N, C-alpha and C positions, 0 to 999 in steps of 0.2 A: 395021180395028181402031180402036176409039175411043180417043182420047187426050185428055189435059188438060195444059195448059202449067203448069209448076211453077216458081216462083221462091222460093229461100230466100236471105234477105239478113240480114247482120249490120250493126252500126253502121259497120263499116269497109269491107265488101266484099260483092259478090255471091258466095254460096257455091255455089249450083246454079241453073241455068236450063236447062230442057229439057222434052221431052214425056214423059209418064208414063201408065201405065194405072191406077195406084192409088197412093195416098199414105196412110200410117198415122202418127199422131202423138199425143202425150199431151195430151188436153184436160183441162180442170179437173175435169170430172165423169167422166173415164174415157177410154179409147182412142177416137180418132176415125178412121174410115176414109172416104176420099174417092175416089169414082169420077168419070169424066167425066159431065157434065151434072148434077152435084150441086146441090141447092138452095142458093141464096146464103146465106152465113153469115159472121158476124164474131164471133170469140170469143177469149178468152185461152187460152194453152196453158201447160202446166207444163214444168219442166225434164225433158229426156229425149231419146229418139232419134226422129228423123223417118226413116221408111223409105219410099223412093221406088222403086216398080217401074217402071223405064224402059221405053219403047216397044220397045227391042231385047231385052227379056227379062232384062237385068241389074238389079241393085239398087244403090242409092246410100243410104248412111247418113250422117246429119248429126246431131250433138249440138246441141241448143239449150238455153239456160239460161232457158227461159220465153219469153214473147213474145205476139204477136198473129197470128191466122190469119184470112185473108180468103179466102172461097171464092166464086167466080162460076162459072156453068155451064161455062166453057171455060178457067178460070184459077184456080190456087191460089197464094196469096202467103203465105209464112211470114216474119214479121219478128221478129228477136230482137236484143237488145243483143250477145249472144255466141252465135256459131254456129261449129262446128268440123266439118270433114269427118271422117268415120269414120277414114279412113286417116291423118289428122293427129293423132288423139288420142294422148296420151302417158301411158302407164301410170305411169311413174316420177314424172312431174310431178304427176299427179292424186293418187297416194298420198302424195307429199311435202306437197301442199296439205292433204290430209286430216289428216295428222299435225300439221301446223302449226296448223290450226283446232282440233283436239282439245286441243292444248296451250294455245291461247289461251282456250278454254272453261274450262279449269281455273283460269286466272288472271283470268277476267272478274270485275269488281267490281260491276257494276250489271246490273239486269235488261235494260236496253237493250243492253248489250254482249252479254249471253247470247243475246238474240233475234237480233241481227245475226249472231253467229257460228253460231247454229243454222240460220239461213237459208243461210249460206255452206256449211255442212256438207250441207244438203239438196241444193244444186246440185252439190257435189262427188260425193256419193253417186250422183246421177243420171248424172253424167259417167262414173263408174266402171261403172255398170250398162250404159250405152250402149256403152262400150268392150268389155265382155264380150259383149254382143249382136252387136256388129260382128265380133268374133273368132270367135264360133260360126258365123256365116254364111260365113266364109272357108274 
């Protein structure tokens, strides 16, 4: 069985490191699928879930708040400021953050504040979607 080494890292820690048969993640222009011996690639990724089909047949989910993807024929590296294992995603925390950001949007006084809050809402919405995907697979 062909495998590819996958590393998912955040600014604070290594989130996942291991062998996989397939990796799917949100690219800027759409969903990316990476198999072993993929053509080398460096690209930005959007906020969303990284799905890793491990060599043992199980799946690992990781939420990333955007970042950089580097693909080499035998190695995939996902680098993100924020990355959270699927099992560590917190529904209550995400919904509270969404409510807080929506309230802040109502009180935003400048276009810059509105743009910053809209960006935060985008990441929060992607986190909630990743949480739903993770729960569906369980």
